N, C-alpha and C positions, 0 to 999 in steps of 0.2 A: 952423814952416814947413809949408806945405800941399803935398801931393803931387798932381800932376795925375793925372787918371784914366788917362792914357795911359802913366804910368810903369810900368816892369816890376815883376813880383812880386819880383825880386831886390832892387830898391830899397826896397820896402816891408819885406822881411825885414831889410835893413840897418838901417833906422830902428828896428825892433823890438829888435834886438840892442843898438843904441847906447843906447836908452832904458832897457831892462831888464837888460842885461848877459847874458853867456853863461850864468851860473848864479846867478840871484837868490838872495839869502840867505833861507833858509826858517826859520820858527820851529822850535824844538827838537821840539815835539810833532809837527809836520808831518814832520820827518825821521824820527822814530820810526815814524810810521804809513806813510810812503811808502817808506822805504828797503827794506823787505823785502816788497814786494807779492808777489814770487814765492815767498817763504818760506811753508812749510806753516803755521806758527804764525799769522802775520798774515793769511794767506788765510782760515783757519778762523775767526779772530776777526772778520774783516771780514764774513763770511757771518752769523755770530751777531749782530753789531751790526746788520746790515741787517734781520734779522728783528725785533729788538727795536725799532729805530727805526720800522719800518713799523707795528708794533703800537701804539707810543706816539704817533707823529705821522703822521696820515693826511690831509694837506690835499688838497682837491679842486682841482687846478690844471688849467686848460684853456688850452692854448697857442694863441695866435692864429695863424692860417695866412694870412699876407698875402703875396702874390706878391713885393712889393718887398722883403720881409725874409727871403726864403728863402736868399739868398746871404749868408754870413757870412765875414768875413775871419779869417785865422789869429790876428790880434791879439785880436779879440773872443772867440774860442774860448778863447784863453789866459787872458784876464782873467776870463771866466766860470768857467772851471775853477778858477782860483786863488781866486776869491770863494767858490765852493762848498766847496772844501777848507778854507779859512780858517774858514768858518762851522761846519763839522763839528768842526774842532779846538777852536773856542771852546766849542761845545756839550758836547763830550766831556771836555775837560780843564779847563775853567774853571768852568762852572756845576755846582751840586750835582746838578741833574737829569741832565745829561750824564754826570757821573762815575758816577752810579748805573747808567746804561745800560752804560757801559764796564766797570764792575766786574762786573756780572752776566754780561756776555758773556765776560770773561776767566775768571771763576770757573767758568762753565759749561763752557768749553773745557778748563780744568785738570781738572775732575772727570771729564770724558769720557776723559782720557788715562790715568787711574789704573786699577788693577785693583780691581774691586768684589767684596767678599765679601757674599753674601746671607745670611750666618749659617747656612748649611745644613751647616756642618762637623759631623761626628759624631766621637765619641770613638774613638780608634784602638784596635784590638784588638791585644793583645800578650801576652807571657808574664808580665806583671807581675800578681801576685796582688791583685785589687781588694778588699782588706780593710784596715782600719786596724789597725796594730799598735802596741804600746807601744815607744817608743824606748829605747835602752840608757842614754841620759842624759836625765833628766826635764827638761821645760821649766820655766822659772823661774816661770811662772804659767799657768793653764789657757788653752787656745785658745778664742776666742769661739765661741758656737754659730753654725751655718750661717745661720740666719735672723735676723741681728742687723744688717741694713743700716741705716745712718743715713738719716734722712729726706733726700730729694734736695733740694738747694738750687737754687732757680731761678736764682739769681745766680751760681752756680758751675758751670763745665763742666770735666769731667775726661776727658782723652784719654790713652789708654795708648799710649806710644811703645815700639816693640819693634825691636831689632836682632837679626836671626837669623844665627846661626853654623851653616852647614849643610855644612861641610867634611867629606868622607868619609861623608856621611849617605845618599848615593844619592838615591833618590826619596822617602825618608822625610823627615819634618820634622826640622829641626835643633833646637838649644836656643836659647832667647832669652837670650843673654849680656848684652844691654842691655835693661833694663826700667825705664821711667820713667813717672811720671804727670805730664803737663803740665796744670796747672790754670789756667783763665781765670777770674779773679775780676772780675765785671762791676761790683761795687760800688766796688772800689778801683782798677779799671782797670789791673790788673797781671797778670803771668804768674808762676806758681810751678812749680818743678820738683822732683819727689821721686824720688830714686834708690832702687830696690829691689834689694838685694844678692842675687845669684843663689844664693849658698851658704846662705841663710837657711832653716832647717828649718821647714816649714809643714805643715798638714794639707791633703792633696789629696783632695777628695771622691771616694769610690769606690776610692781607692788607698791604699797605705801612705804614712805620713809620709815626705817627701823634700825635696830642695832645691827652691826655688821655680822654678828654670829648667827643671825636668823636667815641670812641668804642661803647658807648650805641646807638649812632645815627645809626651806621652801622649794629649792630647786637643785640641790646637790652642787657638785663642783662646777658645772657649766654656768649656773647662775652666780656663783661666787666669783668665777673668772670675770663675768660680765659686769658685776658690781664693782670690782676693783678697777677694771678698765674704765668704767664710766666715771668713777670718782677721782682716780689718781692718774689715769692715762699711762699705765705701765703695761709692758708686755710680759706675760708669764709663759715659760717654756714647758711647764709640766707641774705635777704635784705629787706628793707622797703623803699618805694618810695612815695614821696608826690610832688604834683605840688605847685607852688609858692602861689596860692590862698589858698590852704589848709594850707600852712605854716602860713599865716596870721590868719586863723581861729584858729589854735592851740594856738597862742599867745593870741588872743582875748578871747578864752575860759578860759585861765588861769588868765585873768584879766590884761593882759599886763606884760611886763618885765622891770626891772630896769637896765638902761644903762647909762654910764657916757660918755658924748660927749665933745670933745674939741670945742673951739669957731669956728675954721675953719670947723669942721664937721657939726656943727649946721647951720652955714651960708650957706654951700653948700647944705644941705638938704632942707633948706627953699627957695632956689632960683633955684632949678633944679626940674626935674620930677622924681627923684629917689623915693620920696614920691609921689606916683601917684595921690593921692587925695589932691587937693589944700587946703581943709579945715583943713588938718592935718599938714600943713607946718608952724608950729609955735614952733618948738623945740628950746631949749636953751642950752647954755653951762652948763656943770655940770651933776650931777646925777639926773635922772628923770625917770618916768614910760613912756615907749613907747607902743603904741597899735600895732596891727599886721601890719598895713600898714606902719607905721613909722619904725618899726623894720626891715621889709623886705627891705625898702629903705636903711637903714643903712647898712644891710648885702651886698648890691650890689655896694656900693661906692668903686671906684678904684683910683680916681685921687686926693684924698686928703689923706695926711698921717694920720696914727692912732696916738694915744698918744705915742706909742712906735716908731714912725717915720717909719712905714712900708707903702710902696706905692704899686700901681698896684694890681696884683693878690695876692701878699703877704698881703697887707692891707685888701683885701676883705676876704681871708680865715681866717685872724685873727679876723675880725669882726664876721664872721660866728661862730667861736668857742666861742666868747664872748656871742653871743646871745643864743647859745645852752647851755652854762653853766648857763646863767640866767634862761632859761627854766627849767633846771635841779634843780636849787636852789628853784624855785617856786614850782616845783612838790613835793619837799621834805616836803613842808608845808601842803600838802593836804592829807586828809584821803582817804582810799580806796573807800568809797561811793562817795565822792566828785570827785575823779578821774573818777569813772564810769560815773557820770553825764556829766563831761567835755568831756570824750571820745565819748559819744553818738553822738555828732554832727560832730565830725571830722573823725571818723573811716572809713566812706564810701569813704573818699578821700585818703585812704592809701592802697597801693598795697604791698603784701608780698608773698613770696614763702615758708614761714614757715608752718609746719604742726600745727594742733591744739594742739597736745601734746607738741611740742617743744615751741610754743608760751606761753602756760601756764607755762611750766617749767622755761623759761627765765623771764617771767613777775614776777613770784613769787620771783625769786632770786634778780631781780632788785628792787622789792618793799621792800626788807629787807635791802637795802643799803641806808641809809639816813644820815649817820654821816660823810661821807668823801666827799671831793671836787673832781671834775674831774681832771684827769691827762691828759695833752695834748701834742701832737707832730705834727709837720708839715713835710711833704715829698713833694719836696726835702728839706733837712735840710740846715741850714746855712753852708756856706763854702763847700757844697757838690753838687754844680751845676754850670753851666755856662749859659750865655745868648747868643743865636745865632739866625740865620735866616735860615729857611728851606722852600724851595719852596715859598718864599715871606712871610712866616709866622714868627712872632716873637715867639720864644719858649724858654723854660727852658730845658737845656740839663743836666740831672742828672748824677752824678757818681753812676751808678747802683749798683756796688758792695758795696760801702759805705752806700747808702741809704737802700739797702736791709738788711744789717746787723743791721743798726740802727732801722729799723721798726720791724724786728723780735725780737731784744733784748728788745725793748719797750713793745711789745705785750706779750712776754713770761717772762718778768721780774717778780721776786717774792721778797718778803721781805727778804728771805735768801740771794739772790744775792746782795741786797743792803747792 
C-alpha cells in the first residue's frame, strides 16, 4: 500500500509499527551488546572496541551531499541503524577476525580493572632471625640447592594462585592459606592444578626453616617465589592473589558451585562458624549448590574427614581442589560476554604481576580449553613425607628429592610421556 505524501507522520509511524512490531526480536549477541549500554562495563568495552576497530579498519568514506537526500524518514534511520548493528555483531561474534578484536578489547578492560604488582615488594623487616637453623626433626632427604631451577618449558605456563587469610593481621600481610600452582600445558591443551600444603616444612632463603605459608608473611610474593624455586626447582610465570572475601564473590558471581557433602561435613558446617553467616547454615548431605559463603566454609574445614577419609590440612587442600574444579566446570558453561560481566565485579579484588600482553595471551589459551577436566596433584605426595614437631610447631617434613621429582614430572608431563 502506498502512502500519499500528504499523509500525517502518525500514519507513517503506524505502518512502521505494524510492519516491524513494537519490539522486533533481536539476535542474542545484539541483546548482550545493547542491553547494558549505560552499564560501566559495556561502555568501557565499547570504547576499547572503537579504538581497535578504528585501528584495524579505516575506510575512506565520503558521504554525498545531495539536497534531495538530506531529509530522511524515521524508517530509513531505523533500518540503517539496524543494518550497522547487525554488521558489527556479525564481525565481532561470528568471524575469527572480529572475535579477535572483541577478545582483545575485553581482556584489555579486565586487565585494567585488576590491581597490578610491579614486583617492587621488598622483604619485610621483623624480629625473625634471618639465619638457617637445624630443625629438631631431620628432613627425610636433603633440600635442593637454591640454584636448581629446572629449564623453563616454553610449552608450559605456571601461575601461582594464592588465597590470603588476613584476619586480625592489621595492615601487615596475612598468610597464604591457599597456595596452588595452575599449569597451562600448551602441548596437551590441558590445565593442571597442584596444591601446596601450608604446613610443609621448607627452607626459606634468609630465614629459619618454617612452614611454607610463612614465606609470604615474611617477604611477600618475591620471597615465596624464591622459596618455591629453592625447594622444588620450578619456574613460575606469575601469580594471582585474592582475599577470602573476593573468593566468595567469585563463586556468587558464577551463581554458586555444586559440591557433594558427606553427612558429617554437613552437620559440622551447620553447627560451627566455618559458614560465617548463620542464615546459610542449612546445608545437607549429598550434591547441592553452595553459595560463596558456604563454599568458603567448606574449603576451610580441617577436623572432619572428607569423603576420601582425608583429615587436617590434607582434607582442607582436598576440599580446595574440589571447589576450584567446580568453579572451572561452571566457567566452561559461560560465554565470553557472560564471563566479562561476571569478572567486572570481582577483578578489582585480584592482584597480579602479569603484564597486559601475557595476561591476554594466557587468557586466550585458557578460554580455548573447555573439553578437559582438571588434572590435580598434592605436594607433599602420599608416602613422601613424615610428621614431626619443630620449635613447638606440628609440621609435615617432606622428602624433598622425591617431591621435587614428582612435581616437575607432573608439570612437564606430555601425552608422549604417558
